[in-house]
C-alpha positions as CSV (number, residue, x, y, z in Angstrom):
1,M,5.6,151.2,123.1
2,P,2.1,149.6,123.2
3,D,1.2,147.9,126.4
4,S,-1.9,147.3,126.4
5,L,-1.4,145.1,129.6
6,G,0.3,147.8,131.9
7,F,3.5,145.0,131.8
8,G,6.5,147.2,131.8
9,E,5.0,149.5,134.8
10,A,4.5,145.6,136.7
11,T,8.0,144.2,134.8
12,L,9.7,147.5,136.5
13,G,8.1,146.9,139.7
14,L,9.5,143.4,140.7
15,P,10.9,144.5,144.1
16,D,7.8,146.0,145.4
17,Q,5.3,143.0,144.0
18,M,8.5,140.7,146.3
19,E,8.5,142.9,149.3
20,A,4.6,143.1,149.2
21,A,4.2,139.1,149.2
22,F,7.2,138.2,152.4
23,R,4.6,141.3,154.3
24,R,0.8,140.7,153.0
25,L,0.7,137.0,151.7
26,T,-0.2,134.3,155.3
27,V,-0.7,130.5,154.5
28,T,-3.5,129.5,155.0
29,G,-3.2,126.3,157.9
30,P,-1.1,124.8,159.4
31,L,2.5,123.8,157.2
32,P,2.4,119.9,157.2
33,D,5.6,119.3,160.7
34,H,9.0,119.0,159.1
35,D,9.7,115.4,160.3
36,G,6.5,113.8,157.9
37,I,9.1,115.3,154.8
38,A,9.8,112.3,152.7
39,N,10.5,114.6,149.7
40,V,8.7,117.4,148.2
41,M,8.0,117.8,144.9
42,V,7.0,121.6,142.9
43,L,3.8,121.6,140.9
44,G,3.9,124.7,137.6
45,T,3.9,124.5,134.6
46,G,4.4,128.7,132.1
47,A,6.0,130.8,134.4
48,A,4.8,128.4,137.5
49,G,6.9,126.5,136.6
50,W,10.1,128.4,136.1
51,V,9.1,129.6,139.3
52,G,10.0,125.5,140.4
53,D,13.3,126.2,139.1
54,L,14.4,128.7,141.0
55,L,13.5,126.4,144.3
56,A,15.1,124.5,143.1
57,A,19.1,125.9,142.1
58,V,17.8,128.7,145.7
59,A,16.1,126.0,148.3
60,G,17.2,123.2,147.2
61,P,20.9,123.0,148.4
62,F,20.2,124.2,152.2
63,M,16.4,121.0,152.4
64,P,17.5,118.4,154.2
65,V,15.4,116.4,151.7
66,P,15.1,116.0,147.7
67,L,13.1,118.9,146.1
68,L,11.6,117.4,142.2
69,V,10.2,120.5,140.2
70,H,7.0,118.6,138.3
71,K,5.4,120.3,134.7
72,G,3.3,118.4,133.2
73,F,0.3,116.1,133.9
74,A,0.9,112.6,135.5
75,P,3.4,113.0,139.2
76,P,6.3,110.0,139.2
77,S,4.9,106.6,141.4
78,F,7.0,107.5,144.2
79,V,4.8,110.3,146.2
80,D,2.9,108.8,149.0
81,P,1.8,110.7,152.4
82,S,5.1,111.1,153.3
83,T,5.9,114.2,150.3
84,L,4.4,118.1,150.6
85,V,3.4,118.6,146.8
86,V,4.0,122.3,147.1
87,A,1.7,123.7,143.8
88,I,1.8,126.2,141.7
89,S,-0.4,128.0,139.9
90,A,-1.1,131.8,139.2
91,S,-5.0,131.4,137.6
92,G,-5.3,127.7,140.1
93,D,-6.4,125.4,136.4
94,A,-3.7,125.0,134.4
95,P,-4.7,121.5,133.7
96,E,-1.2,120.5,134.8
97,T,-0.9,121.0,137.8
98,V,-4.2,120.1,138.4
99,A,-4.2,117.0,137.6
100,S,-0.9,116.8,139.1
101,A,-2.2,118.0,142.4
102,T,-5.1,115.8,142.4
103,T,-3.2,112.8,141.8
104,C,-1.1,113.3,144.7
105,V,-3.2,114.1,147.4
106,E,-5.8,111.0,146.0
107,A,-1.5,109.2,147.0
108,G,-2.3,110.4,150.1
109,A,0.4,113.2,150.0
110,Q,0.2,116.5,151.7
111,L,-0.6,119.7,149.8
112,F,0.4,123.2,149.8
113,A,-0.8,125.2,147.5
114,V,0.2,128.8,145.6
115,T,-3.1,130.1,143.7
116,S,-5.8,132.7,143.5
117,G,-7.8,130.0,143.6
118,G,-9.5,128.4,140.2
119,A,-9.2,124.8,140.2
120,L,-6.6,123.8,142.0
121,G,-8.2,126.5,145.2
122,A,-10.9,124.0,145.4
123,L,-9.7,121.2,145.1
124,A,-7.0,123.1,148.2
125,D,-10.3,124.0,150.5
126,R,-11.6,120.4,149.7
127,T,-8.6,118.3,151.4
128,E,-8.5,121.5,154.0
129,S,-4.7,121.8,152.7
130,P,-2.6,124.6,153.5
131,T,-2.8,127.6,151.1
132,V,-1.2,130.8,149.6
133,F,-4.4,132.6,147.8
134,L,-2.8,135.5,145.7
135,P,-4.8,138.4,145.4
136,V,-7.2,137.4,141.6
137,A,-5.6,139.8,138.6
138,D,-8.8,140.0,136.2
139,G,-10.3,142.1,134.3
140,P,-9.5,143.1,130.0
141,T,-6.1,143.6,130.5
142,H,-5.2,141.4,134.0
143,V,-0.7,141.5,133.6
144,P,0.4,137.7,133.2
145,P,1.9,134.6,135.5
146,R,5.1,136.0,133.9
147,A,4.7,139.5,135.8
148,R,4.3,138.8,139.5
149,V,7.4,135.7,139.9
150,G,7.6,137.4,143.8
151,A,4.3,137.0,144.4
152,L,5.2,133.2,143.8
153,T,8.2,132.9,144.3
154,V,8.2,134.0,148.7
155,P,5.6,133.2,149.6
156,V,7.1,129.3,149.3
157,L,10.4,130.6,150.4
158,T,8.7,131.5,153.4
159,A,6.9,128.5,154.1
160,F,10.4,126.8,153.3
161,E,12.3,128.5,156.4
162,R,9.2,128.2,158.6
163,L,9.3,123.7,157.9
164,G,13.3,124.5,159.0
165,F,14.3,123.8,155.3
166,F,15.3,127.2,154.1
167,P,17.1,128.8,157.6
168,G,17.8,133.0,157.6
169,G,15.3,132.1,154.3
170,A,13.5,136.1,155.7
171,D,17.4,137.7,156.1
172,W,18.0,136.0,151.8
173,I,14.0,137.1,150.4
174,R,15.5,141.0,152.0
175,A,18.4,140.9,150.1
176,A,17.1,140.1,146.8
177,I,14.3,142.8,147.3
178,D,17.2,145.5,148.5
179,Q,19.2,144.5,145.4
180,L,16.5,144.4,142.7
181,R,16.2,148.6,143.7
182,I,19.6,149.3,143.8
183,R,19.8,147.0,139.7
184,R,16.6,148.9,139.3
185,G,18.5,152.5,139.1
186,E,20.6,151.3,137.1
187,L,18.3,149.1,133.9
188,T,16.3,152.8,133.1
189,G,17.0,155.3,131.7
190,D,18.6,155.7,127.6
191,S,21.7,155.2,128.8
192,S,21.0,151.7,130.7
193,L,22.4,148.4,130.3
194,A,19.3,147.4,129.2
195,R,19.0,149.0,126.9
196,H,22.9,149.2,126.0
197,L,21.6,145.2,125.3
198,A,19.0,145.9,123.9
199,G,21.1,147.7,121.1
200,E,23.7,144.9,120.6
201,L,20.8,142.2,120.0
202,A,18.7,143.0,118.4
203,G,18.3,142.3,114.2
204,T,19.9,139.1,115.6
205,M,19.0,135.6,118.5
206,P,20.0,135.6,121.5
207,L,21.7,132.2,123.3
208,V,22.4,132.1,126.1
209,Y,24.7,130.2,128.0
210,G,24.5,130.1,132.3
211,A,26.4,127.8,134.6
212,G,25.1,125.2,137.8
213,A,21.4,125.7,138.8
214,L,20.7,129.0,139.0
215,G,22.6,130.0,135.5
216,R,20.0,127.7,134.4
217,A,17.4,129.0,135.8
218,A,18.5,133.2,135.0
219,A,18.9,131.6,131.4
220,V,15.5,129.6,131.2
221,R,13.6,132.7,132.5
222,W,15.8,134.8,129.4
223,K,14.7,132.9,126.9
224,D,11.1,133.0,128.2
225,Q,11.0,137.0,128.6
226,I,13.1,136.9,124.4
227,N,10.8,134.5,123.3
228,Q,7.2,135.9,125.0
229,S,7.5,139.3,125.1
230,A,9.9,141.1,122.3
231,K,8.4,137.8,120.3
232,S,12.1,136.8,119.4
233,P,13.9,133.0,118.9
234,A,16.7,132.6,121.5
235,W,18.1,129.5,123.1
236,V,20.1,128.1,126.3
237,G,23.0,126.7,127.5
238,V,24.2,125.3,130.2
239,L,28.1,124.7,131.5
240,P,29.5,122.7,132.6
241,D,27.4,120.3,129.1
242,V,28.2,122.8,126.9
243,V,31.3,122.7,126.8
244,H,31.2,118.6,126.4
245,G,29.1,118.7,123.3
246,E,28.1,122.2,122.4
247,L,30.7,123.9,122.0
248,A,31.8,121.6,118.8
249,G,29.4,123.0,117.4
250,W,30.8,125.6,116.6
251,G,33.0,125.1,113.9
252,Q,31.3,125.4,110.8
253,H,29.2,128.4,110.0
254,G,30.6,131.1,111.6
255,D,29.7,132.9,107.8
256,V,26.4,132.3,108.6
257,T,26.6,132.0,112.7
258,R,27.6,135.9,112.8
259,Q,25.7,137.4,110.9
260,V,22.5,135.1,112.9
261,L,23.8,135.0,116.6
262,S,24.9,136.9,119.4
263,L,26.1,135.4,122.9
264,V,24.7,136.4,126.4
265,T,26.8,135.0,129.6
266,L,25.3,135.2,132.4
267,R,27.8,135.3,135.4
268,H,27.5,134.1,139.2
269,D,30.1,134.2,142.4
270,D,28.9,130.5,143.0
271,E,30.5,128.9,140.2
272,P,33.8,127.2,140.8
273,P,36.9,128.0,139.9
274,E,37.2,125.1,136.7
275,V,33.0,126.9,135.3
276,V,35.2,130.1,135.4
277,E,38.0,128.5,133.4
278,Q,35.4,126.9,130.3
279,F,33.7,130.3,130.0
280,A,37.1,131.9,129.1
281,Q,36.9,128.7,127.0
282,V,33.8,129.0,125.6
283,E,34.0,132.3,124.6
284,T,37.5,131.4,123.4
285,W,36.2,128.9,120.1
286,T,33.0,131.5,120.2
287,E,33.7,135.0,119.7
288,E,34.7,134.6,115.7
289,V,31.7,133.2,115.2
290,V,29.0,135.0,116.1
291,A,27.6,139.1,116.7
292,G,29.3,139.9,119.5
293,V,29.9,137.8,122.6
294,H,28.0,140.0,125.7
295,T,28.6,139.3,129.8
296,V,26.3,140.6,132.6
297,Q,27.5,139.8,135.9
298,A,25.3,139.4,138.5
299,A,25.2,141.5,141.9
300,G,23.9,140.6,145.3
301,E,23.7,138.7,148.5
302,G,23.0,135.5,148.3
303,T,21.5,133.1,145.8
304,L,19.0,134.4,145.6
305,A,19.5,137.7,144.8
306,Q,22.0,137.0,142.1
307,L,19.2,134.6,140.8
308,M,16.9,137.3,140.8
309,D,19.4,139.8,140.1
310,L,19.7,138.2,136.0
311,V,16.4,137.8,135.6
312,Y,15.1,141.2,136.3
313,V,18.7,141.6,133.1
314,G,16.9,139.9,131.4
315,D,13.0,140.4,132.0
316,L,14.3,145.0,131.4
317,V,16.4,143.7,128.2
318,A,13.2,142.1,126.3
319,L,11.3,144.3,126.8
320,E,12.9,146.7,125.6
321,L,14.4,144.6,122.2
322,A,10.1,144.9,122.1
323,E,10.4,149.0,122.6
324,R,13.2,148.7,119.8
325,F,10.0,147.1,116.7
326,G,7.1,148.6,118.9
327,I,5.8,145.3,119.4
328,D,3.5,144.7,122.1
329,P,5.0,142.7,125.1
330,G,1.8,141.6,127.4
331,P,-0.4,139.7,125.1
332,T,0.9,135.7,123.5
333,P,-1.4,135.2,121.3
334,V,-0.1,132.3,120.2
335,I,0.0,130.6,123.4
336,M,-3.3,129.3,122.9
337,P,-5.7,129.1,126.9
338,S,-6.6,125.9,127.9
339,P,-9.8,124.0,126.0
340,V,-9.3,122.2,129.9
341,G,-9.1,125.9,131.6
342,G,-5.8,126.7,130.7
343,G,-3.5,129.8,132.9
344,Q,-0.6,128.8,134.6
């Protein structure tokens, strides 16, 4: 398989990347006082925006204040000095993130940045805001930000623990790293789960279903990686919404959909019993109208471990799909850099 950016190696190295971030990345400057924070807003686009979804799924339920993920240019008007703005951009030049962070700072918000520099790093320096500076991925073959989600995620979770927003965060991070190392052994080799799933999905367009915030974040990551690594269409559905709308759409055209669509269901331990029953309903209604229904069960202790486990499987499936068709998984030439700086 052509791999001009070393994307496959970087993807396989996710557990090592998370451990390195856990051990080596530190915050420059003190974090704001816990009692002065009334809400948290995470800014990011692309892979950094997905990290916001992960934070909402993993840390959000434990936090004593609301957490909102924002991926656009103009932040909501509630931002004020009681808002902690977590701005994530590997390059530091994602125009949406820089614009929103600047507006938030002008409104008096407290900024915490995760970046390698760029305009966001300059803003953080100018405002003397606490910052985690990532190693610069420079050169003509630097790995895309979507292969750096561990480095983008761990510093924020660590900061949330220090703020009292994510109790036991260090233990949950260690559990996720341990699970990824276990899963890595299962995802390599000729008989790996990833290779088997890629063989089942090849030639079809995957529809990925998950449940709740955890399942949604995992499904979106699968979709994004299949889109960008395998250069293939893919779609996402989230339960319980699926059974209140989309499920009705399987009533016709089964002769067409079974030729072009495969269904992947991503399962985890946080599903309530009602959702378990809904997944059974989904399989009953779709098994005759898709090429196949494939289930991936999360493993690991805790929400973070289970989400990262599902992510890792999806990342490797996308790589296997790329390899089957001789596609270079790293570059995404159709995603053009922004004329005002670009980057994620």
